[in-house]
Structures are given as structure tokens and as C-alpha cells.
N, C-alpha and C positions, 0 to 999 in steps of 0.2 A: 388325563382329560384335557382337551384343548379349550382354552378360554376365548370367548368372543372379544376380539380386539376393539370393535366399535363400542361394546358395552364398557370395557375397561376405560377407554378414552372418555366416555360419557361420565363414568364415576369419577375419574381423575379431574375432569373439568369442574365437577361439583364440590370437590374438596376445598373448603374455604381458605385454608392456609396457603400462602403464596411466598415466593422468594422474598427475603432470605430465610423464611421460617417454614419452609415446606420440606418435609423429610420422607417423601414417597415418590419414587420414580416410575414404578411399574407394578402391576398386579399379575402374578403368574397363575394363580388358582383362586377361584372363588365359587362358593355355593352356599346353601342355607346353613351350613354348619361351620365352615372355616374360610379363611383367607390366607393367601401367601403373597407378600409383596416384597419389593426390594428398594434399597436406597444406597447410593454411593456417596460417602462423605467426601466432598471435594477438598482438595488441599488448601483452598483459599476461603473456607467457611469462616465467617466473621468471629466466631468464638475462640478459634485456635490461637489468636494473637495473645489472649490473656489466660488461656487454660491449657497448657502452661508454657510460658515463653521458653523457646529452645527445646521443649519436649512436649509437643501438643498431644492432648488426649481429649476425646469427645466427652463432654460433661455428662454426668448421670441424668440430669434433668432433660438434656437433649435426647438421650436414649429413651427416656420415658415418653417424651413428646413423639418420638419416632414410633414407638409402640402404639401410642394413642391414635396417631394419624392413620395408620394402617388398620390396627385391630379394633378400633372403635369408630373412627370417622368414616373411612372408605367402606368398611364392612357394614356399618350402620346405614349408610346411603344405599348400598346394594340391598340390604334386607328390607328397608322401607319401600324401595322401588318394587321389589318382588311382591310385597303385600299391597301394592297399589296405593300407598299412602303419600307418595310424593308426586306432585303435579307441577304445573307451570311456575309456581312460586318458590321452587327449590332454591333459587339464587339467594333468597332471603333467609334460608335456613343455615344456622351455624351450629355445629356440634360442640357442645361444651363438655370438656373432660371434667368429671365430677369426683372421681375417687381412684386411688390406687392402693391395692393391698398386696402384702407379701412380696414386695419388690426386692429382688436380690441382683447384685452385680457380680458376675463371675469372670469377666475379662475386660480388657481394654480395647476400645475401638480407636484406631489411629487415622489420621488424615489419609485419604485415598482408598480406604477400605470400603468394600461393598458388603452390606449386610442383608440377610434374609429375615423378614419379619413374618411370623406365623401366628395367626389368631384363631382361637376356637371359641365358638359361642357357648356361654354358660346359660344366658337367657336374654330374651328381648321381650320386655313387657312394659306397658304404659309409657312407651317412648324411651325407655332406658335399656341400653345394651351393656351387658357385662360379658367380658371375654378374658380368657387366659391367653396371654401374649408372650412370645419369646423372640428374642433377637439372637440370631446365629451369625457367626462370621462365615465367610466363603468356605473355610476349611471345616466347617461343621461345629466348631467350638461355640459354646453358649457365651454370649456377652452379658445378657440380663434377661430377666423374666418377671412377670407379675400378673395380677388380676386387675383389670382396668374397667371402669364404668364411665359411660358418657350419655349425654341426652341432647337431642336436637331441640334447638330453641329458635322460634320464628322471630326474626328481627322486627317484624311488624307488630309483635305483641299478641299474635293469635295463638301461640302455643304455650 
């Protein structure tokens, strides 16, 4: 299924995280039940200098954030748009990551590697999105997975 590139650009423009803490480059698939996105970890990411000097590895917390940005934030924006719940005030909405369950790490993600992030909706209710999310390396090997929950919060205090 081909994804609408204008819609993808709109969703990506609404993801509140920005460089150097943005870990979603593209959305390859998206519908009411799932999302597939990508991110390439650049060789010069700020965290590689200290994790670990001489043998850089993407920190687990960054992999969890990567899962959250695609599987909860971008996916949540799409789902709320589909329900007609997001309007002109969207720029004031920030998705807060609220919980991670059953997170496991199966592989190392190195500088320069591109990952594919797949999210599957568990539920969306009362503004909370819960999704099963997995990060796979380009060769198909699993890097990590977990069940993540997030909630949209209006910075103007209306939510």
C-alpha cells in the first residue's frame, strides 16, 4: 500500500521532538492499526562520544525514545487526525511518553545503521495510545521491542 507523502510530511512536521533529539526520518506505512517508520543513526550523534568511547553503541534509552517517537507520537498524531480530534492548535500539543512495559534488547545498533520501527495499536482511548513497538535493523534482526503508552497534552492546559 502506497502512503500519501503529503500526509507523512504533515505528521512529521507535527512531531514535537526536534534535532538533536528527533529519531524518526520517514513513515513508510500507516493506517488505523499500524505504523512503519525509519531512522538512520548518524555517525555524529551527540551520545556516541560517551557511549562508549572507541566502541560507540546506541543507548537503550535512545532506542526506547525512537520506538516512542514513531510508535506513539507520530502514530498518535495520525490516529487523532483520523478521528478529527486535532485542529489548528496542534502545534501546542506535545505527546508525553508515559509508560514502557516488557522492553527487551536483542541487538546492538551502531552508528550509521538504519532501523525500521514497527508499531501496532493495542488501544487508543481517552487520549492514551498503547502500542506494541519493535525496532529491526536493515538485515531484519530485532534490536529491541516493548509495549509503550503515551498521551497528548495541550501546552495551553486545555487537555
